[in-house]
C-alpha positions in Angstrom: 0.1 -0.2 0.1 1.3 3.3 -0.9 0.4 6.5 1.2 0.6 9.9 -0.9 1.2 13.4 0.6 0.7 16.4 -2.0 2.5 19.9 -0.8 2.8 22.7 -2.7 -0.4 24.8 -2.9 -0.9 28.3 -2.1 -2.2 31.7 -3.8 -0.9 32.7 -7.3 -1.7 35.5 -9.4 -3.2 34.7 -12.5 -0.7 33.8 -15.3 1.4 32.5 -12.4 2.9 29.2 -12.0 3.1 26.6 -9.0 4.5 23.3 -9.0 2.8 21.0 -6.8 4.6 17.4 -4.8 3.3 14.1 -4.7 5.6 12.5 -1.9 4.9 8.6 -1.8 5.6 6.7 0.9 5.1 2.7 1.7 6.0 1.8 -2.0 7.7 2.9 -4.9 5.8 5.3 -7.4 7.5 3.6 -10.3 5.1 0.5 -9.0 2.3 2.7 -9.7 0.4 4.6 -12.6 -0.1 8.5 -11.0 -2.6 10.7 -11.6 -3.6 14.4 -10.6 -7.4 15.3 -9.9 -9.1 18.3 -8.8 -12.3 19.6 -6.9 -14.0 23.1 -7.6 -16.1 24.4 -4.7 -19.7 23.2 -6.2 -18.2 21.1 -8.9 -17.3 17.4 -9.1 -13.7 16.1 -8.8 -12.1 15.8 -12.7 -9.5 14.6 -14.0 -5.9 17.0 -14.8 -3.7 14.5 -16.3 -2.0 11.4 -15.1 1.4 9.3 -15.7 1.3 6.2 -16.6 3.1 3.3 -14.7 6.0 2.9 -16.7 6.5 6.7 -16.4 6.6 6.9 -20.8 3.0 8.1 -21.2 1.4 11.2 -20.1 -2.0 13.1 -20.9 -3.9 15.9 -19.5 -7.2 17.6 -19.8 -7.8 19.5 -22.6 -7.8 22.2 -20.2 -4.8 22.1 -18.7 -3.2 20.8 -21.6 0.1 22.8 -22.9 0.1 24.6 -19.5 0.2 21.7 -16.8 3.3 18.8 -16.7 3.2 15.7 -15.3 6.6 14.5 -14.0 8.8 11.6 -11.9 11.8 11.8 -9.7 12.4 7.6 -9.0 15.1 8.8 -6.2 12.9 11.2 -4.5 9.6 8.9 -4.8 7.8 12.2 -5.6 5.5 13.0 -8.6 5.4 16.6 -10.0 2.4 18.5 -11.4 4.2 21.9 -13.0 1.2 24.3 -13.6 2.0 27.2 -15.5 -0.2 30.0 -17.2 -2.8 29.7 -14.3 -5.9 31.9 -14.3 -8.8 31.4 -11.6 -10.8 28.5 -13.6 -7.9 26.4 -11.7 -8.8 27.4 -8.5 -9.4 24.2 -6.8 -8.3 21.4 -4.0 -5.6 18.9 -6.1 -5.6 15.6 -5.4 -2.8 13.0 -6.1 -3.9 9.6 -7.0 -1.8 6.3 -7.4 -3.5 2.8 -9.3 -1.5 -0.2 -10.2 -3.1 -0.3 -13.2 -3.1 2.5 -15.9 -6.7 1.9 -16.6 -8.2 2.8 -13.4 -6.1 6.5 -13.6 -7.5 6.8 -16.6 -11.4 6.2 -15.8 -11.0 8.0 -12.4 -11.1 5.2 -10.2 -7.6 5.0 -8.6 -7.2 2.9 -5.3 -5.1 5.5 -3.5 -6.1 9.0 -2.9 -3.6 12.2 -1.2 -5.1 14.4 1.2 -5.4 17.2 -0.8 -3.6 20.8 -1.5 -5.7 23.8 -2.3 -4.9 25.9 -5.0 -6.1 29.6 -5.3 -5.6 31.7 -8.6 -6.3 35.6 -8.1 -7.5 37.8 -10.9 
């Protein structure tokens, strides 16, 4: 079983950048497909992006494509979400997630979740 802890959220102005971290413990991130999801107030949780277990494939929601990038540092057992050119619509609680199978990340049903980190983008 893997435990996930997100960090790096905060308040940023429109056009700014943040990098979220997802530190894993208990198991290595190389054993899991990793994903990022977010939930804005009054809205359902939505997919942001994911990285395959191999680390060779990434995919992103259309709303963040070209602005957000997922990366993995195996030595630190950490996955990152680099967010650039942020806008107020990106305001949400961001969650890191993991699954031993790529499929469950892609369909939004990962087995493991972090506690979330708040990102607020001011206009």
